[in-house]
C-alpha positions as CSV (number, residue, x, y, z in Angstrom):
1,M,56.2,25.3,-16.7
2,N,53.5,23.7,-14.6
3,I,53.8,20.0,-15.0
4,N,50.8,18.1,-13.5
5,L,52.0,14.6,-12.4
6,K,49.3,12.1,-11.6
7,C,51.6,9.5,-10.1
8,N,50.4,10.2,-6.6
9,A,46.8,10.9,-7.5
10,I,44.2,9.4,-5.1
11,K,42.3,6.7,-7.0
12,L,38.6,6.7,-6.1
13,N,36.6,3.6,-7.0
14,S,33.0,3.7,-7.8
15,V,30.5,1.0,-8.7
16,A,27.3,1.1,-10.8
17,L,24.8,-1.3,-12.5
18,T,23.3,-0.9,-16.0
19,Y,21.0,-3.1,-17.9
20,G,21.7,-1.4,-21.3
21,G,24.8,-1.3,-23.4
22,D,24.8,2.5,-23.6
23,S,25.9,3.7,-20.2
24,Q,26.2,7.3,-18.9
25,Y,28.9,6.3,-16.4
26,P,32.0,6.4,-18.7
27,L,31.0,10.0,-19.4
28,Y,30.9,10.8,-15.7
29,V,34.4,9.4,-15.3
30,E,35.7,11.2,-18.4
31,E,34.2,14.6,-17.4
32,F,35.5,14.4,-13.8
33,N,39.0,13.3,-14.6
34,K,39.2,16.0,-17.3
35,Y,38.0,18.5,-14.7
36,A,40.5,17.2,-12.1
37,K,43.4,17.4,-14.5
38,N,42.6,21.0,-15.5
39,N,42.2,22.1,-11.9
40,N,45.2,20.3,-10.5
41,I,43.1,18.1,-8.3
42,D,45.0,14.9,-7.4
43,I,42.0,12.6,-7.7
44,E,41.4,9.9,-10.4
45,L,37.9,8.4,-10.7
46,K,37.3,4.9,-11.8
47,V,34.1,3.0,-12.2
48,I,33.2,-0.7,-12.2
49,I,30.1,-1.2,-14.2
50,Y,28.1,-4.4,-13.7
51,T,25.9,-5.6,-16.5
52,P,24.0,-8.8,-17.1
53,E,26.6,-9.6,-19.8
54,N,29.8,-9.1,-17.8
55,S,28.7,-10.5,-14.4
56,S,26.6,-13.1,-12.7
57,V,25.1,-10.5,-10.3
58,T,21.3,-10.9,-10.5
59,D,20.4,-8.6,-7.5
60,F,22.6,-5.6,-7.5
61,G,20.9,-4.0,-4.5
62,T,21.5,-7.1,-2.3
63,T,25.1,-7.6,-3.5
64,I,26.1,-4.0,-2.7
65,E,24.3,-4.2,0.7
66,Y,26.2,-7.4,1.5
67,L,29.5,-5.5,0.9
68,L,28.4,-2.5,2.9
69,K,27.2,-4.6,5.8
70,R,30.7,-6.1,6.0
71,E,32.0,-2.5,6.2
72,S,33.8,-3.0,3.0
73,T,36.0,-0.1,1.7
74,K,36.3,-1.6,-1.8
75,Y,34.1,1.2,-3.3
76,D,34.3,4.8,-2.3
77,I,31.4,6.0,-4.4
78,I,28.2,4.1,-5.2
79,F,25.8,4.8,-8.0
80,Y,22.4,3.3,-7.0
81,D,18.8,3.2,-7.9
82,N,17.0,5.7,-5.6
83,V,14.6,2.9,-4.5
84,Y,17.5,1.8,-2.2
85,N,17.6,5.0,-0.2
86,A,16.2,3.5,3.0
87,K,18.2,0.3,2.6
88,Y,21.5,1.9,2.1
89,S,21.0,4.9,4.4
90,P,23.0,3.3,7.4
91,Y,26.0,2.8,5.2
92,F,26.3,6.2,3.5
93,V,27.5,9.5,4.9
94,N,25.2,12.5,5.3
95,L,26.0,14.6,2.2
96,K,24.8,17.6,4.1
97,D,28.0,17.4,6.2
98,F,30.3,17.4,3.1
99,L,28.6,19.6,0.5
100,P,28.1,23.4,0.6
101,K,24.6,24.5,1.7
102,Q,23.8,26.2,-1.6
103,H,24.6,23.0,-3.4
104,I,22.1,21.0,-1.3
105,E,19.5,23.8,-1.8
106,M,19.5,23.1,-5.6
107,Y,17.9,19.8,-4.8
108,S,15.6,21.0,-2.0
109,S,12.5,21.8,-4.0
110,G,9.5,19.8,-5.1
111,Y,9.6,16.0,-5.0
112,I,13.5,15.8,-5.2
113,P,14.2,15.6,-1.4
114,E,11.9,12.5,-1.2
115,I,14.3,10.6,-3.5
116,C,17.4,11.9,-1.8
117,K,16.6,11.9,1.9
118,F,15.7,9.3,4.5
119,K,14.8,10.4,8.0
120,D,16.3,13.9,7.5
121,K,19.6,12.4,6.2
122,W,20.8,13.3,2.7
123,V,21.7,9.8,1.6
124,G,22.4,10.6,-2.0
125,L,21.9,13.2,-4.8
126,P,20.4,12.3,-8.2
127,V,22.7,12.2,-11.2
128,S,19.7,11.4,-13.4
129,I,16.0,10.9,-13.0
130,D,13.4,8.7,-14.7
131,L,9.8,9.7,-15.1
132,D,6.9,7.6,-16.6
133,V,5.3,9.1,-19.7
134,M,2.8,7.9,-22.3
135,Y,4.0,7.1,-25.8
136,I,1.1,7.6,-28.2
137,N,1.1,6.2,-31.7
138,K,0.3,9.4,-33.6
139,V,0.3,7.6,-37.0
140,L,-2.6,5.4,-35.8
141,L,-4.5,8.2,-34.2
142,D,-4.2,10.4,-37.3
143,S,-5.4,7.6,-39.6
144,Y,-8.6,7.3,-37.5
145,N,-9.0,11.1,-37.0
146,Q,-8.6,10.7,-33.3
147,T,-7.0,13.2,-30.9
148,I,-4.6,12.6,-28.0
149,P,-6.7,11.5,-25.0
150,K,-6.4,13.6,-21.8
151,T,-8.2,11.2,-19.4
152,W,-8.4,7.5,-18.9
153,D,-12.0,7.4,-20.1
154,E,-10.9,9.1,-23.3
155,L,-8.1,6.6,-23.7
156,I,-10.6,3.8,-23.4
157,K,-12.9,5.4,-25.9
158,T,-10.2,6.1,-28.5
159,G,-8.5,2.8,-27.9
160,K,-11.7,0.8,-28.6
161,I,-12.3,2.7,-31.8
162,I,-8.9,2.0,-33.2
163,M,-8.3,-1.5,-31.7
164,E,-11.6,-2.9,-33.1
165,Q,-10.4,-2.0,-36.6
166,E,-6.7,-2.6,-36.3
167,R,-7.0,-6.1,-34.7
168,Q,-8.7,-7.3,-37.8
169,K,-5.4,-7.0,-39.7
170,N,-2.8,-7.0,-36.8
171,T,-3.7,-9.3,-34.0
172,D,-0.4,-8.6,-32.2
173,L,-1.1,-4.8,-31.8
174,I,-0.8,-3.7,-28.2
175,G,-3.6,-1.4,-27.1
176,Y,-2.0,-0.4,-23.7
177,N,0.8,-2.2,-21.9
178,G,-0.1,-1.2,-18.3
179,L,3.3,-2.5,-17.0
180,F,1.8,-4.6,-14.2
181,S,4.6,-7.1,-14.5
182,E,5.7,-9.5,-11.7
183,D,8.3,-7.1,-10.2
184,E,8.5,-3.7,-8.6
185,A,7.2,-2.0,-11.8
186,S,3.7,-3.2,-11.0
187,F,3.7,-1.2,-7.8
188,C,4.9,1.9,-9.7
189,S,2.1,1.5,-12.2
190,A,-0.6,1.1,-9.5
191,H,0.9,3.9,-7.4
192,E,0.9,6.5,-10.1
193,F,-2.5,5.4,-11.4
194,I,-4.0,6.0,-8.0
195,Y,-2.3,9.3,-7.8
196,S,-3.9,10.3,-11.1
197,F,-7.3,9.9,-9.4
198,R,-6.9,12.6,-6.8
199,K,-9.5,15.4,-7.0
200,S,-7.2,18.2,-8.0
201,K,-3.6,18.8,-9.1
202,E,-2.7,20.2,-5.6
203,A,-4.3,17.3,-3.7
204,P,-2.0,14.8,-1.9
205,F,-1.9,11.1,-2.5
206,P,-5.4,9.7,-1.8
207,D,-6.0,7.6,1.4
208,Y,-6.1,3.9,0.6
209,T,-9.6,3.7,2.1
210,S,-10.9,6.6,-0.1
211,Q,-13.3,6.4,-3.0
212,E,-10.6,7.7,-5.3
213,V,-8.5,4.6,-4.7
214,I,-11.6,2.3,-5.3
215,D,-12.4,4.2,-8.5
216,A,-8.7,4.0,-9.7
217,L,-8.5,0.2,-9.1
218,N,-11.8,-0.3,-11.0
219,K,-10.5,1.9,-13.8
220,I,-7.3,-0.1,-14.1
221,K,-9.5,-3.2,-14.6
222,E,-11.6,-1.4,-17.1
223,V,-8.6,-0.2,-19.2
224,M,-7.2,-3.8,-19.3
225,K,-10.6,-5.3,-20.3
226,E,-11.4,-2.7,-23.0
227,V,-8.1,-1.9,-24.7
228,S,-5.7,-4.5,-23.5
229,S,-5.5,-8.0,-22.1
230,N,-4.3,-9.7,-18.9
231,D,-1.2,-11.1,-20.7
232,V,-0.2,-7.8,-22.1
233,F,-0.8,-6.0,-18.8
234,R,1.6,-8.5,-17.0
235,A,4.3,-8.3,-19.6
236,N,7.7,-7.0,-18.4
237,S,9.4,-3.8,-19.5
238,V,11.4,-5.6,-22.2
239,G,8.3,-6.2,-24.1
240,S,7.3,-2.6,-23.7
241,L,10.7,-1.4,-24.9
242,M,10.5,-3.6,-28.0
243,A,7.1,-2.2,-28.8
244,V,8.4,1.3,-28.6
245,F,11.1,0.5,-31.2
246,S,8.8,-1.5,-33.4
247,G,5.8,0.9,-33.3
248,N,3.5,-2.1,-32.7
249,A,1.5,-0.4,-29.9
250,L,-1.2,2.3,-29.7
251,F,-0.5,3.5,-26.1
252,L,2.6,2.6,-24.2
253,K,3.6,3.6,-20.6
254,F,7.4,3.7,-20.2
255,W,10.3,5.8,-18.8
256,Y,10.9,9.1,-20.7
257,T,13.5,9.2,-23.4
258,Q,13.8,10.9,-26.8
259,G,14.4,9.8,-30.4
260,W,13.4,6.2,-30.2
261,N,10.6,6.1,-32.7
262,P,9.2,9.2,-34.5
263,S,5.8,7.4,-34.8
264,Y,5.2,8.2,-31.1
265,E,4.3,11.4,-29.5
266,V,5.3,11.6,-25.8
267,V,2.8,13.1,-23.4
268,P,2.1,12.9,-19.6
269,L,0.1,10.0,-18.4
270,M,-3.7,10.4,-18.3
271,G,-5.8,11.1,-15.2
272,N,-9.3,10.7,-14.0
273,I,-9.9,14.4,-14.9
274,E,-8.1,16.6,-17.4
275,G,-5.1,18.3,-15.9
276,V,-4.5,15.8,-13.1
277,S,-2.1,12.9,-13.7
278,G,0.8,11.0,-12.0
279,S,4.2,9.6,-12.8
280,S,6.4,7.3,-10.7
281,V,10.0,8.5,-10.1
282,G,13.0,6.4,-10.8
283,G,16.6,7.3,-11.5
284,V,20.2,7.0,-10.3
285,N,21.6,8.6,-7.1
286,I,25.3,9.0,-6.1
287,A,26.5,8.5,-2.5
288,I,29.6,8.1,-0.4
289,N,30.6,5.0,1.6
290,K,30.9,5.9,5.2
291,Y,33.4,3.2,6.0
292,I,36.2,4.7,4.0
293,S,38.7,7.1,5.6
294,E,37.7,10.7,6.3
295,E,40.2,11.9,3.7
296,R,38.7,9.7,1.0
297,Q,35.2,10.8,2.1
298,K,36.2,14.4,1.5
299,N,37.8,13.6,-1.9
300,A,34.7,11.6,-2.8
301,A,32.6,14.6,-1.9
302,K,34.4,16.6,-4.6
303,V,33.3,14.0,-7.2
304,V,29.7,14.1,-6.0
305,E,29.7,17.9,-6.0
306,F,31.1,18.0,-9.5
307,L,28.7,15.4,-11.0
308,T,25.7,17.0,-9.4
309,S,26.7,20.5,-10.2
310,K,24.5,22.7,-12.5
311,D,27.1,22.8,-15.2
312,I,27.6,19.1,-15.6
313,Q,23.9,18.3,-15.1
314,K,23.2,20.7,-17.9
315,K,25.7,19.0,-20.1
316,L,24.2,15.5,-19.3
317,S,20.8,16.8,-20.2
318,I,22.0,18.1,-23.5
319,V,24.3,15.3,-24.5
320,Q,22.5,12.3,-23.1
321,K,18.9,13.6,-22.9
322,K,18.9,12.9,-19.2
323,I,16.3,14.4,-16.8
324,S,18.1,16.3,-14.0
325,G,17.0,16.8,-10.4
326,I,17.8,20.6,-10.7
327,V,14.4,22.0,-11.6
328,S,15.7,25.4,-12.7
329,L,17.4,23.7,-15.7
330,Y,14.1,23.4,-17.5
331,N,14.0,27.1,-18.0
332,D,17.4,27.0,-19.7
333,E,17.2,27.7,-23.4
334,D,20.1,25.3,-24.4
335,V,18.6,22.4,-22.4
336,C,15.2,23.0,-23.8
337,K,16.6,22.7,-27.4
338,A,17.7,19.1,-26.5
339,I,14.8,17.9,-24.4
340,N,11.1,18.7,-24.1
341,C,11.2,21.0,-21.1
342,E,7.4,21.8,-21.3
343,L,6.7,18.1,-21.1
344,I,9.0,17.6,-18.2
345,K,7.4,20.5,-16.3
346,S,3.9,19.2,-17.0
347,I,4.6,15.8,-15.5
348,Q,3.2,15.4,-12.0
349,P,5.7,13.1,-10.2
350,I,4.9,10.9,-7.3
351,P,8.0,9.2,-5.7
352,R,7.7,5.7,-4.5
353,P,7.1,5.5,-0.8
354,I,10.7,4.7,0.0
355,S,10.9,7.3,2.8
356,T,8.0,5.7,4.7
357,L,9.3,2.2,4.8
358,D,12.7,1.1,6.1
359,D,12.9,-1.7,3.5
360,Y,10.4,-0.8,0.8
361,E,12.2,-2.7,-2.0
362,N,13.4,-5.8,-0.1
363,V,10.2,-7.6,0.9
364,S,10.7,-11.3,0.5
365,A,8.5,-13.5,-1.7
366,E,7.6,-15.6,1.4
367,E,6.4,-12.5,3.3
368,T,4.4,-11.2,0.4
369,A,2.8,-14.6,-0.2
370,Y,1.9,-15.0,3.5
371,K,0.2,-11.6,3.5
372,I,-1.8,-12.3,0.3
373,N,-2.8,-15.7,1.7
374,N,-4.1,-14.0,4.9
375,I,-6.3,-11.8,2.7
376,I,-7.8,-14.5,0.5
377,K,-7.9,-17.5,2.7
378,I,-10.8,-18.5,4.9
379,Y,-9.4,-20.1,8.1
380,S,-11.2,-22.8,10.0
381,I,-10.2,-24.7,13.1
382,S,-11.6,-28.2,13.5
383,A,-12.5,-29.7,16.9
384,D,-11.3,-33.0,15.5
385,P,-8.0,-33.8,17.3
386,S,-6.7,-35.6,14.2
387,E,-7.1,-32.3,12.3
388,S,-6.3,-29.6,14.9
389,K,-4.9,-30.2,18.3
390,E,-5.5,-26.5,19.1
391,G,-9.2,-26.7,18.2
392,F,-9.7,-29.9,20.3
393,F,-7.9,-28.2,23.2
394,I,-10.2,-25.2,23.1
395,L,-13.3,-27.4,22.9
396,M,-12.2,-29.5,25.9
397,L,-11.4,-26.3,27.8
398,G,-14.8,-24.8,27.1
399,I,-16.6,-28.0,28.2
400,L,-14.5,-28.1,31.4
401,I,-15.3,-24.5,32.2
402,A,-19.0,-25.1,31.5
403,I,-19.1,-28.2,33.8
404,T,-17.3,-26.2,36.5
405,I,-19.9,-23.3,36.2
406,I,-22.8,-25.7,36.4
407,S,-21.3,-27.7,39.3
408,L,-20.5,-24.7,41.4
409,F,-24.0,-23.4,40.9
410,V,-25.3,-25.9,43.5
411,F,-23.7,-24.0,46.3
412,I,-26.4,-21.3,45.9
413,F,-29.0,-23.8,47.1
414,K,-27.0,-25.0,50.2
415,N,-28.4,-23.3,53.3
416,K,-25.1,-23.4,55.1
417,Y,-23.6,-21.3,52.3
418,H,-26.4,-18.9,52.1
419,E,-24.6,-16.0,53.8
420,Y,-21.9,-16.1,51.0
421,F,-24.5,-15.4,48.3
422,E,-27.2,-13.4,50.0
423,F,-26.3,-10.1,48.4
424,F,-27.9,-11.5,45.1
425,S,-31.2,-13.3,44.8
426,K,-31.2,-16.9,43.5
427,D,-32.8,-15.8,40.2
428,F,-30.1,-13.1,39.8
429,W,-27.4,-15.7,40.3
430,F,-29.2,-18.0,37.8
431,M,-29.1,-15.2,35.2
432,I,-25.4,-14.6,35.8
433,H,-24.6,-18.3,35.3
434,S,-26.8,-18.6,32.3
435,G,-25.2,-15.5,30.8
436,L,-21.7,-16.9,31.3
437,L,-22.8,-20.2,29.7
438,I,-24.3,-18.4,26.7
439,S,-21.2,-16.3,26.3
440,L,-19.1,-19.4,26.4
441,A,-21.2,-21.1,23.8
442,T,-21.6,-18.1,21.5
443,K,-18.2,-17.8,19.8
444,K,-19.2,-15.4,17.0
445,S,-19.7,-12.2,19.0
446,I,-16.5,-11.6,20.8
447,V,-16.7,-7.8,20.9
448,T,-20.2,-7.6,22.2
449,I,-19.8,-10.4,24.7
450,T,-16.7,-8.7,26.1
451,S,-18.6,-5.5,26.4
452,A,-21.4,-7.3,28.3
453,M,-18.9,-9.0,30.6
454,Y,-17.2,-5.7,31.4
455,T,-20.7,-4.2,32.2
456,N,-21.5,-7.2,34.4
457,I,-18.3,-6.7,36.3
458,L,-19.2,-3.1,36.9
459,F,-22.7,-4.0,38.2
460,V,-21.3,-6.6,40.5
461,L,-18.8,-4.1,42.0
462,L,-21.6,-1.6,42.5
463,L,-23.8,-4.1,44.2
464,I,-20.9,-5.2,46.5
465,I,-20.3,-1.6,47.4
466,I,-24.0,-0.9,48.1
467,N,-24.3,-4.1,50.2
468,S,-21.4,-2.9,52.3
469,V,-23.2,0.3,53.0
470,N,-25.8,0.2,55.8
471,V,-29.0,1.5,54.2
472,Q,-31.7,2.0,56.9
473,N,-34.6,2.9,54.6
474,Y,-35.9,-0.3,53.1
475,K,-37.6,1.7,50.2
476,V,-34.3,3.2,49.2
477,Y,-32.6,-0.2,49.5
478,F,-35.3,-1.7,47.3
479,I,-35.2,1.0,44.7
480,I,-31.4,0.9,44.4
481,H,-31.3,-2.9,44.1
482,S,-34.2,-3.1,41.7
483,T,-32.8,-0.3,39.5
484,L,-29.4,-2.0,39.3
485,F,-31.1,-5.3,38.6
486,I,-33.2,-3.8,35.8
487,L,-30.2,-2.0,34.3
488,F,-28.2,-5.2,34.4
489,V,-30.9,-7.0,32.4
490,I,-31.3,-4.1,29.9
491,T,-27.6,-3.6,29.2
492,N,-27.0,-7.3,28.7
493,Y,-30.0,-7.6,26.5
494,I,-28.9,-4.6,24.4
495,L,-25.3,-5.7,24.1
496,L,-26.0,-9.3,23.4
497,Y,-29.3,-9.2,21.5
498,G,-31.1,-5.9,21.3
499,F,-28.5,-4.1,19.2
500,R,-29.0,-6.8,16.5
501,I,-32.7,-5.8,16.2
502,I,-31.6,-2.2,15.8
503,L,-29.2,-3.1,13.0
504,I,-31.9,-5.1,11.3
505,I,-34.4,-2.3,11.5
506,T,-31.9,0.3,10.2
507,K,-30.7,-2.2,7.6
508,T,-27.1,-1.7,8.8
509,D,-24.4,-4.2,8.0
510,I,-23.3,-6.1,11.1
511,K,-19.5,-6.5,11.5
512,E,-18.4,-8.6,14.4
513,S,-15.2,-10.4,15.4
514,N,-15.6,-13.9,14.1
515,Y,-14.0,-16.6,16.3
516,D,-12.9,-18.9,13.5
517,E,-13.3,-16.5,10.6
518,R,-15.6,-18.7,8.6
519,V,-18.0,-17.0,6.3
520,Y,-21.7,-17.6,6.9
521,S,-24.7,-16.2,5.2
522,V,-28.0,-15.2,6.8
523,Q,-30.9,-17.3,5.4
524,T,-34.5,-16.3,6.0
525,S,-37.6,-18.3,5.6
526,T,-40.0,-17.9,2.7
527,S,-42.9,-16.8,4.8
528,T,-41.2,-13.7,6.2
529,S,-38.8,-12.6,3.4
530,G,-40.9,-13.2,0.3
531,K,-43.6,-10.7,1.1
532,N,-44.5,-7.7,3.2
533,I,-45.7,-8.5,6.7
534,G,-48.5,-6.6,8.2
535,S,-49.1,-2.9,7.7
536,D,-46.6,-0.2,7.1
537,S,-46.6,0.8,10.7
538,N,-43.4,0.8,12.8
539,L,-44.9,-1.9,15.1
540,S,-45.5,-4.2,12.2
541,R,-42.1,-3.7,10.8
542,L,-40.5,-4.3,14.2
543,R,-42.5,-7.5,14.6
544,A,-41.4,-8.6,11.1
545,K,-37.8,-7.9,11.8
546,I,-37.9,-9.8,15.1
547,I,-39.4,-12.8,13.4
548,E,-36.9,-12.6,10.6
549,Y,-34.0,-12.4,13.1
550,H,-35.2,-15.5,15.0
551,N,-35.6,-17.5,11.7
552,S,-32.0,-16.7,10.7
553,S,-29.1,-18.9,11.4
554,G,-27.7,-16.2,13.7
555,N,-24.2,-16.5,12.4
556,L,-23.1,-13.2,10.9
557,A,-19.5,-12.9,9.8
558,P,-17.3,-9.9,9.1
559,G,-18.0,-8.6,5.7
560,T,-21.5,-10.1,5.4
561,K,-23.4,-7.6,3.3
562,S,-26.3,-9.5,1.9
563,I,-29.1,-11.7,3.1
564,T,-29.6,-14.9,1.1
565,K,-33.3,-15.4,0.7
566,S,-35.6,-18.2,-0.4
567,S,-36.2,-19.0,-4.0
568,N,-39.4,-17.0,-4.4
569,T,-37.8,-13.8,-3.1
570,N,-36.8,-11.0,-5.5
571,I,-33.1,-10.6,-4.5
572,D,-32.8,-7.4,-6.6
573,K,-35.5,-5.6,-4.8
């Protein structure tokens, strides 16, 4: 008789967090301990589940990180939200070193590695996955003879038709929740919405400077304005969950699940064009604490291998309607009887950018507020010492430099110092000094002034070199010096002034570095901007542009895209 004694079984402790009363973790423990007993494996799994009801833990991610930073061995196995992949990576073992190659390969296709790996390290494996979907109130759609929308424009059109009628008798009806709440969910919503605006199903995530992103952001605003409201868009996920149960919503975006309310039909999120959509990826990963002993790590690996095996993942999909990270399961007949496999396969996931940022989730409120403030605030530095010591210091320094430049200019006119300055004529030295003073006074054109100064330095070096060479032919000497002098004048003119005329003629926006980042507008006089000047010839237009430029305030700031004209000017022209 084979008697299996558990007295000396190794007890492995795991930890997890759940916000709902119905948790999958007891099933994990039950299934593994049953498996271990049947296969004479001397391991017993326990799980500590933190919930808002049984603990004071408000930030599970930070609490676990605190323990791991202290190299705690309290927990052998950690169940965690895959958003913490980067944060927890230093504290977990590389599962690739503990699991069979074929086991890892089950999770090596599609988007799954992006939620499991960080910098080529297999930090964890998914025990369940969450995907965003659209819950559509089919009862309301049918009552108004409307079909399920396939694009955001169709959602707006359908939503307006139904909401205009329904709000007359139900003012609390939600058109579309959006889920742009004051937490990480808002980033998920924006991220997947932008992804749904790519040009084709195969296209990658759009560049943030692309037209697709601009169109997506404008469409988010349009959806909110036409079928929702600012308050509804900013409501948290609890409100969305309640609306799913109550049926008091037309369109709802939320994580996929089944059987909550038969009034809703679940479909992929919409896109800018039919067939292209997006869905954020959430879910729970399992990992092994690297600070426990090697023996416990190996035993913990047996737990991870079992819970992420195809058989147990299939059972979880059937019993708990969970989405698995093993893509091949959605071709399994038994699984597809329990969950909507065609829906799951039609969803186009876009993982959160947790693999590109070391601390994607843990950005402090102070840092976020500071960055937002830098975007929206117009900074100014006063020369008044009571308001800004820095501004007053810069002003005094500028005045001191200007006085020094003017004072030292007298040396040019002293005959006894003539030999020190003879390689430039007096008018040339005058121009150099004038240019330096203008550069010092003109604080708005840092880039162009810097370019001009570099050019001037180059010309000075060339003239010094030429003067050190003994040129016998006075005509050659005259031509070289004159050419350099003319080039000096032309380049300075173009860099400091002429290029502005070119921009005006071509109607190109001017973008320069602004010293104090104040915003100015260009104002033109009535006589030049309110009517056409001269004929249509290029010369007349050039003359008009030059006059217009000289009548402007001359202070163009970054982002200035319009010219504020006088009252009798047609600004829409």
